[in-house]
N, C-alpha and C positions, 0 to 999 in steps of 0.2 A: 793683593794676594790674583793671580788671574785663572783662574779654570778652567780648562776647555773644554765646552759641553757637544757630546753629539748627540742630537733629539732624532729620536725612531720612532714616524708616524707623522703623520699628515692631518691628520683627520681636525673634527673640530679644537677637542681638549689643545692639541696641542696649538692653540693660537693661543688659548689664557697660559700655557707656559712659554712660549715666548714672551706675552706682557709681563708676568712674573719678573720673568732671570730678565730681561730686560729696564726692569724698573728696582732691583735690587740697590745697585748703586748713589738710586735715588732717593729711594726713604731710611737706608740703612746704612748710610756712605762712613758710622764710626762702624762697620763691621770690613771694610777694605776687604772687600771682597768684589771680582771683575769676572762674570762670568761670561762667556765670550762662548753664545752657541755656532762652533765651526763644520757643521755637518749635520746632514738627518738625509736617513733615509725613509723610503717607501718602496712601496711594491711595484707600484707604476711606473716610469721612470716619466711620463710625456707629464702627472702629477704631479711627482715628486718634485722634477726641476724647475715647472709655473710655482709650486709651492715657497723654494729656496729664492729664485725669483721676485714674488712676489714681498717674503720679510726677509730679504737678501740677509741671506746666508750663504755662505760665500761656496761650500762647494756638495754635493748631494750624492747620492747611490741608491740604486735598487737592490745591493749585496749589503747584510744586515751584518755579515761579519765582516764587512771591510768598513763602518761606518763605524763597529764598534772599538774594531783593533787601529783604525787611524793612529796616526801619533800628533802628540800635542792632547789628547785627550782622559779625560781626569774624570770625568764623570756623562754614565751611561742615563740618558732619562727615556725612561720605556713609555710611552702612552701609545699600543700597538691594541691590536685584538686581545682578549684576551687566556685563547691559546697559543701565543706565542711568546707571555712575559715570562714559561720557564725557562722559555729555549736561551729569549735572551738575554736572563741574568746571568747564564749560568754560563755566557759566552763571558758574560762584561765579569766575572766574578774571579774566571780563569784570568782572566788577564790585569788581574790585579783595580780592578776598574771600583769606581764607588757606584752608586747603582739608589735610581727614584724613579718607583714606577707606579703607575696607575692604579688605582681597584677596578678591579676585586683582584689578589695576586698571584691568583692564577685557577682554572675552573675546576680546582676541587682543594680540598683541603691538605691530601697526600704530597700532591706534589708543592702549594704556597710551603706546610713544613720542608719541605730537602732544600724549596730556596732560600731560610732560615737558619736551615743546619747550615747549607753552603755559604752562605754569608759572614756568620755566627764566628762559625771554621776561620773564614777568609782573615777573618780580618780588618776586613771593610764596611766603612760608612753603609746603610741601609734604609731607604726608610717606604712608605708607602703614602701615594698621595690624599690623604681624610683630609681637605684641603679647608671642613668646617672648623674641625676643631678649633682651627686655628684663629676664629672668628672672635674679635675680643668684646664678644655679647656673649659667647659660648664659653672663653675663657674666666667669666666677669662670674658667669652663671655657675664655675666650679667652686670657685673660689666662697660662692656665698652657699652653693651647697656641705661643702665643707668647714665652714665655718660655722653650720648649728642653722642657719638661719631658717629655715624652711624645716627642723628636725631632725626626726627619724623619716629614709627614707620608708612609704612603701609603696610607692608607684611607679614604671614610668609610661609612657605612650610616646610612640612618634609613628609619623604616617613621611612618607614620600610618594606623591601623586603631580604623576603624568598625564598627555596625550600624545603624546608624540608614536601614540600605535594605533589610537583608537584608527583613526579612518584604514577599510579594509589594503583600499588600495596602494597603502604602504607598501615597498618591496620587502622580499625576502635579505633582510641584509643581513651580518652575521649575527647581529647580536638575538636573533628568530632561531638559531641553529644551535643546539645545549654542545656538541662536540667543537660548538669554538667559541662560544659562551660561556659556556657551565650552565649557566638559570638564567633567567629571564632580569624581569623585571628588580627580583631577588638579588643576583647581583648585582647591578646594572643602578636603583636607589636604596633596597635594601642596606646591605651591606654600609652605608653611612650610615643609618639611624642604628642600626647596629651599634657601630666604633661612636656614636654617641654616647648610645648609651651606657656600654662600656666605660665611656669617657668619665662620664658626669653619674655613672652611681651604682652596678659591680659588675664584677665575668656573669655572663648568663651561662646558668649550670642542664637548663631543663628547657623541652620547648614547645609547642604542641599547636604542630601548624596545618595552614592549607592551600593548597594555589589552583588555581586555574589557568588553560590556553582558553582566548572565550571564541580569539579569531585561528584558527584551524592551517589555512590553506594562505599564502597570499603571492603577489605577483613573480617574478626571477626578472632579477635589473634585469638582464640580458636579455630578455622574453617576455615584455609584462603580458605575453599570451598562453604563458605556461607559469600554473602554478605548484610551487615548492611546499612540504608539510614545514606544519611550526613545531616543535618541539620543546617551549623556554616556554616558561609563566609567564603571562601578562596580567595576571595581580599573585601578592601573597598576605595573607595575614596568619598571626604568628603568637603565640601563647611565652611568654616568659615567665622563667624561672632567674631570681638572683643570689649571686651566694649569700647576699648580707640580708636574705630572709625576703625581700622587696621582689614585688612581680611586674609585670606589665602588659603589653600589647604596644605590636609592628604590626603595617598597616606598605605595604608598596603599591602601587600601579602604576599603566604606561601604559593604559584606556579610560583614563579618568576624564569622560567630556570636559574642556573647561577649563581643568585643572595646570596651571605651568609651572612648574620647578616652584612642585608646593609641599615645601618640609617645612614642618613642625611639631615638638615633643613639648613635652610639658611633663615634668619631676614633680609630684606631690608627697609633700610627709607629713610627723606628724602636725608641725607647726604653720603650715602655709605648701606653697607651691613657688615655680618660676616658670612658666610658659614661653616661649622661641614659637618666632614665623620669618621664615627665611625672603620672603615678602615684603619684609619690616624686619631686618638684618643688622639696626641699630636698636632696633624696641630692646626692652626685657619686661613681662610682668611678673611681678612681685606680689604676694600679699604673704602674710606673715602674724599670727597672730604675738604681740610683743604687751612690754609692760604697762603699756597706754591704753592696751583692746588690740580691734583688730583694724585693717586697710587695706586698703590696695597701694603700691608703689606700679607707677611708670616712667621705666631707667630710661633715659635716653641718651645711646654710651655713644657718646660723641666728643669727649671733652675732654684733654688730656691726664688728666684723672684715671682713665683705664690701660685696660693691656693695649700697646701699642698705637694709643692714637693720638702719640702725641708727634708718632714719625709722617702725618699724614693732614687731614687738612683746617691746621687752626684756623680760626681759635673754633670747636666746637662742630666743624665738618663733618657730614659724613660720610662715608663710604663705599663701599659696594663689594658684588658675588667677588673679581677676580683678584680682591684687596687677600682672601682669603689663601689664595696663592701664591702671592708675595709673599707674603710674609712665615705660610709654611717652605716654600724653599730659599728666603732666605736662614730661615733657621735649619735645614740640611744641610747648605754651605756653609755655615756659620762651625756647623758640624765638622765637619771633615779638618776645615783651617783647625778646629782646638785640637781635634782625636779623641773626640770625644760621639757618647753612642745618640745617636735621634729618634725622637720618638713624635709618630708609631713609625714604626720599625714595618720589618719583616716579619717581628715575633703576633704585635698588633694583628697583621698580616691576613697573620697563620691561623689566627687565636680566631680573627671574625668569620675566612674559609670553614672555623670545626663550625663557629658556630649556626651557619649556611648551610654544610653540609648534612646539618641534623637536625634544621630547618623541614632540607629535601625529603631526609629518610624520615622525619614523621606523616611528614604528604603522602607519600607513598604506601607507610605502611602502618596509617588511620591511626597511632597511637604517639606520650610523648616522647619522647627520644633526648637520653642524658646526652650531656655537648663529651664529647670524645680529646679527653686530653692526651698529649703527645709530649714524649723525652723521649731523648736524644743524649 
């Protein structure tokens, strides 16, 4: 089954999407899906032309609606700045195109829920690229948690630390402007932690949060002699309460000097804990109190006994970050072929945006805030 793809965006994340889409046939031949990227959209014509040439995409345009409405396109892949997600998705859904969108789904929960309701009513397959929940170690961690290996869940800790904004001379790109990004490291980094917390533990129902913008001005990209105001968060910390009674802590930063894509989580329960770190993504640390006593286990999630691993580098070969994208896109396209819902869907994206909005509200009001639920 061939599926025509319109890729919206030519930033660094778009390269990961291209890699994932072009490797589906190799790693998932039994899915019988042939994704073909037929057009790429970008606002700057010179840059999108060069991107199209470099990655051998046959067509390019700086007209977003033209890319979405192009003949032979079945799937719209949104890898644009956050403020463009809503418009791109609505246009695609109105034309009956399936949509997969980068995180966060929108710059606010209101817009995110509008996207979900539109997709649901259109009966279109829709998804958000929360790629980390597709890594085999995370899937296996969920299996262990659900089997009761660590008992009743008491606590979740998640941290996503980076240093891409640590240098004050880094220019004022869209991520530092609230109207374009919605939030800073909260929407860029913490959104992944929120998704993993919901995936592994339970829904988040209440938050108590604080944020901080340490570098309040940055040079403008077009004129480094002039500075513009930063109005998104550099650091964000939140205490959270889960529906199942567990509590937790979430931290995100883009100014953590020396931290390179440092995502780590720990789930603690009445009989043990599970710990995972993206920098060692094939390892899972498990402590459990079993009938024979107490002990640590370091599981190497590399053999074919673990989820999806038989599709990659047998025997016992580790995988990397991008394979998570490959699995995510393979399952999304398989959902289209089988005409079934995909998870994480726009609903998951909207729930995550509701949690983030509650965190922003908590920071602004200096009090704990209940996460708002939306129904329609």
